[in-house]
C-alpha positions as CSV (number, residue, x, y, z in Angstrom):
1,X,-33.1,82.8,6.0
2,X,-31.3,79.7,7.2
3,X,-31.4,77.3,4.3
4,X,-31.4,77.1,0.5
5,X,-34.7,75.3,0.6
6,X,-36.3,78.2,2.6
7,X,-35.0,80.7,0.2
8,X,-36.1,78.7,-2.8
9,X,-39.6,78.3,-1.4
10,X,-39.8,82.0,-0.7
11,X,-39.0,82.8,-4.3
12,X,-41.5,80.2,-5.5
13,X,-44.1,81.9,-3.3
14,X,-43.4,85.3,-5.0
15,X,-41.6,87.0,-2.2
16,X,-38.7,88.2,-4.3
17,X,-35.5,87.0,-6.0
18,X,-32.4,85.3,-4.7
19,X,-28.9,84.1,-5.7
20,X,-28.6,80.4,-5.1
21,X,-26.3,77.6,-6.4
22,X,-27.6,76.3,-9.7
23,X,-27.5,72.7,-8.5
24,X,-29.9,73.5,-5.7
25,X,-32.6,74.7,-8.1
26,X,-31.9,72.4,-11.1
27,X,-35.3,70.6,-10.9
28,X,-37.2,73.9,-10.6
29,X,-35.3,75.4,-13.6
30,X,-35.9,72.2,-15.6
31,X,-39.6,72.2,-14.7
32,X,-40.0,75.9,-15.5
33,X,-41.1,76.8,-12.0
34,X,-38.0,79.2,-11.7
35,X,-36.1,81.2,-14.2
36,X,-32.4,82.1,-14.1
37,X,-32.1,85.8,-14.7
38,X,-29.2,87.0,-16.8
39,X,-27.1,89.7,-15.0
40,X,-23.6,91.0,-15.2
41,X,-21.2,88.9,-13.1
42,X,-23.5,85.9,-13.0
43,X,-23.2,83.0,-12.7
44,X,-20.7,83.1,-9.9
45,X,-18.4,80.2,-10.6
46,X,-16.8,78.4,-7.6
47,X,-14.5,75.5,-7.3
48,X,-15.5,72.5,-5.2
49,X,-13.0,70.2,-3.5
50,X,-13.5,66.7,-2.1
51,X,-11.0,66.4,0.8
52,X,-9.6,63.6,2.8
53,X,-6.5,63.4,5.1
54,X,-3.2,62.5,3.6
55,X,-1.8,60.9,6.7
56,X,-3.0,57.5,5.5
57,X,-4.5,56.2,2.3
58,X,-8.3,56.2,1.9
59,X,-10.0,53.2,3.3
60,X,-12.2,51.0,1.1
61,X,-15.3,52.7,2.5
62,X,-14.0,56.2,2.0
63,X,-13.0,55.3,-1.6
64,X,-16.5,54.1,-2.3
65,X,-18.0,57.3,-0.9
66,X,-15.5,59.4,-3.0
67,X,-16.4,57.5,-6.2
68,X,-20.1,57.9,-5.5
69,X,-19.9,61.6,-4.9
70,X,-17.9,62.1,-8.1
71,X,-20.3,60.0,-10.1
72,X,-23.3,61.9,-8.7
73,X,-21.9,65.4,-9.0
74,X,-20.2,65.3,-12.4
75,X,-23.5,64.8,-14.3
76,X,-25.1,67.7,-12.4
77,X,-22.4,70.1,-13.4
78,X,-22.0,68.8,-16.9
79,X,-25.8,69.2,-17.4
80,X,-25.9,72.7,-16.0
81,X,-22.9,73.8,-18.1
82,X,-24.7,72.7,-21.3
83,X,-28.1,74.3,-20.5
């Protein structure tokens, strides 16, 4: 399947189970439409990086985008870690 949404909808339709990033299914987990199964080796923890070129300092626009991404992502991961 070509997208997280397609996989998620297939699971919701009862076609099986899947491994997806927790942030892509946060609403469905919170609403009780999906359940995270406990299994050895899960969750798979990955690091994420926000990258920009070092040749020149970030512009005002890229700084705003950076700050917005950080402000949006941090609560998602903090909420999921505490669940």
